[in-house]
N, C-alpha and C positions, 0 to 999 in steps of 0.2 A: 423455613429456615431462616435464621437473621444472617444477611451477610455483608461482611464490610468489603468496600475495594477503595483500595490507595491506588490514586493516579485516574485522572478523568480525560486522557486523551482520546486519543479513536479506538483503541483496546478498550481501556478503563471504561469510558463514559455507556459505549455499545453494551459491555457487561453489565453494568447497573442495571440501563432500561430493560435487557432481554431477561435479566435474572428476575427483576421485578415482573415482568411482562408472565412468565410464566409460574408466578405466585409467592416468591421468595419476599420476605422484606429485606430490602437493601439500602444502605447508608454508603454514600462515595464521600469521598474527603480528597483534597489536593493542596498542596503547597501554595499553589498558584490563586492569590485571594482574588483578583480580578477574573478569574475563571469560576472559582466558587461563587461568586455575587451573580455573575450573570447566569448561571447554572439554577442557584436560589429564585431568579425571577422567571425561570423557566424557559430559558434560552439557551439554544446550543451553540457552543461557540466555532465550530466550523460544521460543513454541509456534509452531509449524507442521507440518502435516501431512506424515507421513512424513519430517520431516529427524533426529527421534532415533534412530530404526532407522538411517537411513543411517548418522548419523556413527557409530555401534555398531560398523555393518558395514565400514566402511572405515578406522577406525581399527584396529580388529582385523585384519583384514587388512595392515594396514601402507603403503597409499596415501595416507594423509592423518596428519598430525600437526600440532602446533602447538608454538610456541618465543616466548620474549622474545626472540632474538638474531636482529638483521636480517641479519647473516653468511650465517646458516644458512637463511634462509629467503628471503634474494634470491640468495647467491652460488650460481653454476651455473645460475641458472633461465633458461629460454628465453624464458619469459613472465612477468609478474609484473603482476598485475592489482591496481590501484588501487580499492578498494570503499570509500573512506572517506567521513564524511558532508557533506555540502553543505548547511548547515543556513541559514535566510534570515537576512540580515542586519536591521538595522531598517528600511533604505532598501527590503527585498524582496529585491535582490540575492542570487546565492547568495555565501555564505560559503566559499571557495577556499582558505584557509588551508592545512586539512587536506591537501588533493589537493598544494600545494606541497611541505608538508611531507614529505611520500610522495616525490615526485620526488628531494629532495634526499638521502632516506638511500637510495633506490635506485643515484643516481650515485655514492654514496659505498662501496656494499658489492656492486654487480655486478660480477661477476668476468668473464665471457661477454659475446658478444654477444648482447644482449634486447629484446625487444620491451616497452616500458611500455604496458599497455594500459589505457586510461580505463575504468572499469565503471560509476562514479558517474556519476550524472547532469551534466551540466556545459553551462554556454552556450556556443554555438559561439565558435571562439577559444581555448579551452582549452588545448588541445593546443599551440597556438602557443608559450604561456606556459610547460605542462609542459617542450617542448623547451629552450625559452632558460635555463629553470632546471637542466635534465640537464648541458646546456654549459658552463653558469657554474661550476656546483658541481664538472664534469668536464671540463677544456677537451681540445678533441680526440677526444671521444669519439660525434661525430655518424654515425662508421661502427657504432658497438659500440651504440648506444643510440636505438633510434627508436621514435617512439610512434603507438599507433594506437587507434581507437575502438572498442568494443565495448557498445554502449548494452545493458543489461538489460530486457527486457520481462516482468516477470514480477509474477503476480499472489497478492499476500498470501493465505494460506490453499490456494493452488496450487502454488506457488512451486515447488517441488522437481520436479512433474509439469511445468510450465511449463519448465522447464530440460531435462528429459530429454527433452521432445518438443515441443522450439521449432516455433510455425508459420512463425518465420523467425528467422536469424542475420544480424546487421548488423555488417559488418567494414568500418571507414575506416581509410584507409591511405595514404599517399604512394611505396611502394614494392613492387616486384615480391616482394624477399624477405619483408617483412613480411607479404604476402598468403599468401604460401606456409607461413609459418610459422603463422599463425592458420587455413591450410586443414589442416594437420597437426593440430592443437589440436582441431579441430570434425572431423576423419575420422569419430571413432565414429559422429557423429550425421548426418553430410551421407551417409556410406554407407547410410542406412536412409532415406534420400529426405527429408532436413529440409533446408529451404532457403537456402541461403547468400546473402546479399545484399553485393554490395562495391561501396564508393562510396570518393568522397575523405574527409579526417577531417571537415571542415567540415558536410558534409553528414550524414554521421552522427550529427554533435555535433546539429544541428537538428531532425532527424528526431525524435531521443527527444522532447524537450521538444512537438515538434508534434503529437506521438501524444499523450501525456499531457493538453494542452490541450483536444485535440479529444474527447476521449473525455469530460473533465470537460464543455465544451459538450453532449455528447448528455444527458447526465444533468440538466444545468440546463434545457436546451429540454424535455425529459418533464416536469420541473416546474411549468415555466412555462405547458407547455400542461395540465399537473393541476389550476391554478389555474382554467383556465379551463373544464375538464371539470367542475370543482363548483360552477360558475354557470350551468350549463346543463343539468345531469343528464345529460350522457356520459361515457362509461367511458373514463379515459385506459389502461387495460390495453386493451381493445378498439381504441382508438385505436392503440398503439404496436404491437401485432400487425398493424394494416393499414400501418402505417407500416415495419415491418420485413418485411413479404412483398415488399417492395421491394428489390430484390437492390442495388440503389444505396445503400442508407440501412442495412438491418439490422437485427436487432434487439435486438442487446446493447448495453447500457448506456442502453438507453430505458425504464428502470424508475422512474418516479415514487415519490419518496419524503423522508426525512429528507434526502436530497444526499449527496455523496461527503465523505469525509475520510480518514484516514490520513495518511502522512508526504510521500506523494508529489505526488497531485495539488494541494492548496492552495500548497504550496510551490514546486513546477513554474511553474503557472500563474501566480503573482505573477513567478517569474524570468522566464519567457517574455516577460511582458509588460513589463519593466525591460529586457528585452535589445533588444526590439523600441524602446523610448523611444530607448535607447541607439543606435540604430541610426537614429534618425531616421523611425523608420516609425509610423505612428498605429495601434494597433489595439484600440481601445476596447472592442471585443467581450469581449476578456478579461475586463476589469473587471466587465463587465456579468454573464458568466457566476458569476462569484464571487460578487455582489451577488443574483442570484438563489437560488444555493447557502444562501445566508445564510437567505435570506427562508424556505427549506423549515422550517427550524424552528420560524422563528417562526408559520408556519400550522399547524405541529401542537402547539404551543402554544396558539393561539387556540381549536381543537379542545378542548381540555380543557377551557378555560375558557367556550367554549360549554356542553359537559356538565354542569361541576360547580358553574357560575356564580363562586363566589368558592375560591379555591384554599388559603387559609389554613384549617388544621386538619382540610385531607383527605390521606389516607394516599394515596400514589399510588405501583403499582409500575410497573417501566421493566423490560422483558426485552430484555437485548442491552444490553451496555455496550461493547463493541469496536468500533472504524469498520466492520468489516463481519463476516460469519459465515466461522468457521474460521482465526481471529487470536487471538491476546491482545493486540492494540496497540489501544492508545486513543488514540495522536496525532491529534490534529484529528478525534476521534470528535464525528459529530452527537449522536450519543445522550447521550454526556457533557456536550455544551452543553446539552442539552434540561434534564440533571438540574440542572443550574447553576442556569438560570433558573428551574426551579421552588422551588426550594429558596430560591433568592431573594425568590420570592415568597410563600414562607411555608408552603410544601406539602411535609410529611413524606414522604420519598421514599426508598423502597427499593429496591434492585434487585438482577437476578440476571443471569449469564452464564456458559457454560461454562466459560470461560476467563481472562475477563478481570476478576472480581471482585477480587482482590486489588490489579491496576493501579488500577483504579479507585479505590478506597478510598483508595490512597495519593493521589490524585490530588484526590480530593473526600471528604476526611475525614467532613464530615455525611453521608454518603450510607450508608444501611443498607444492609449485604450479605447476600442471602438463601440458603440452600442450594440451593434449587429454585425451578423457575418457580411451583408452588403456596403453598409457603411465602411468595414474595415477595405473592402475589395474598390472601392472608391478611389479610383486613378491609379490603383496598383499595378506595376508592372509584372508580377507576380504575387500567385497566393499560393502559400506551403499549408498543406494541412498536417497539422502537428498533434491533435489529438482526436482520437475517435468518438467523438460525440455524436449520437444518433442525428442529433439536429443538421450535422452537416450533410447526410445522407441524403436530406431532403429539400435541398437548395432547390432555387428555379436557374438551372445552367444558363438559360437565354438572360435573365436578368444579371446573373452573376457577370456573362461576357459582356454585357452592356455598359457596365459600370467600371470595368477594368481598362488599362490604359494598353495594355499589353493582353491578350487571350491565353495565359500563361499559367498553369497548374502543376506546380509539385507534390504529390501525393505521398507524404510521409506515414498514412496508413491505410492505403489502398482500399479507400473508400467508396472510389467510383471504377465503374468499369472503362477499359480503355474504349470499346467501341461505341461507349454511351457519350466518353469526351470526343471522340472523334466527329461523330455526329451532330455535337454540338459545336462544332468548330475550334476546339481548343488544341494547343501545345502541348501536349501531357505526358508526364515523367512519371510513370509508378514506383512503385519499391519490387524488384524482382521481374518487372515483365518489361514488356517492351514496348519502346515509349512511341507517344502517338507526335510524329513532327511533321 
């Protein structure tokens, strides 16, 4: 099938390369000319494991190409994915202007019967607006242009794997023809046993926001429990293991720490709450989830204060600057929020991240960037673990202690074990676990 993809951000570019990898002929288009030039040279504009390799492979084989011409990307495509950004407005509601513009472009340039697929995360009711836009821009096209919802459930850091090995594929549509097109599109995956769930469009739209909000809730729940554990000498990791052993709860997303970040969870949580408000549904739980998440960073800084007393004239190393391991994405990164607060309180902050150092430096110019973890820790009065990169779990603790001014570690991701840190001679402040002082 010929597939057009509008937008080549994290979702759009992963959609391009994975759709091409399973056998479709894919053409990507983006309004960002600099990004398009980079992609045409075969270079990914951001880090995602496996993405560069798959981009190189699919462009070399000719199944994936990029263009600045809407007719080339959209004309003759059976499916056109809308993968544009939906940033938050000042009110917290999703800004859907890029979605409307994409719909206008599709209406003007589609040449055959086409399924217009919402891939971007949008509030329930967006498909209806997209359908109206298509009809206004191209009167009489109701039988030629149909809207479907196909939310992404990708995790940054494993997005390529998740796309090729989905735990479920969700499609919302209103006609058997649209469902049939989407079944053919995903046949290479469903034939391998991956589950395809079919619903109406509003259900699919709402399910995406509901999933993200619930995962954010699990993280904040674990962080609230962690605060209780710290006041009772309980161990939040053991508590989460007990909870996770219940199949009704599950262990995933119960890791206490600095909280969630990234582009999706913070934005989608607020957008979901605003949608509920607009629909007349009281949902104060969602605001509390965000408040607890903000408290996670403040709690970690309190541990640094407890360990060092005054932060002025102190050198603090922050290991990990991206919002999670496996990505260079610093958007809404809890680790970077912590960096800003430490700098504001007068500390000299040096950071290290395997991928996100340059992005973090651009965002926080006062942040010093080190070439590796040991260089960052050299002369530091405290090391703060901000991101759960696997690289940090393998650090040589003897070497780390040797280069530090004070052997103090504040672990915002619980990557170390308290007994391990005690034996290595560190003062250690984990999250939701008894401190080693």
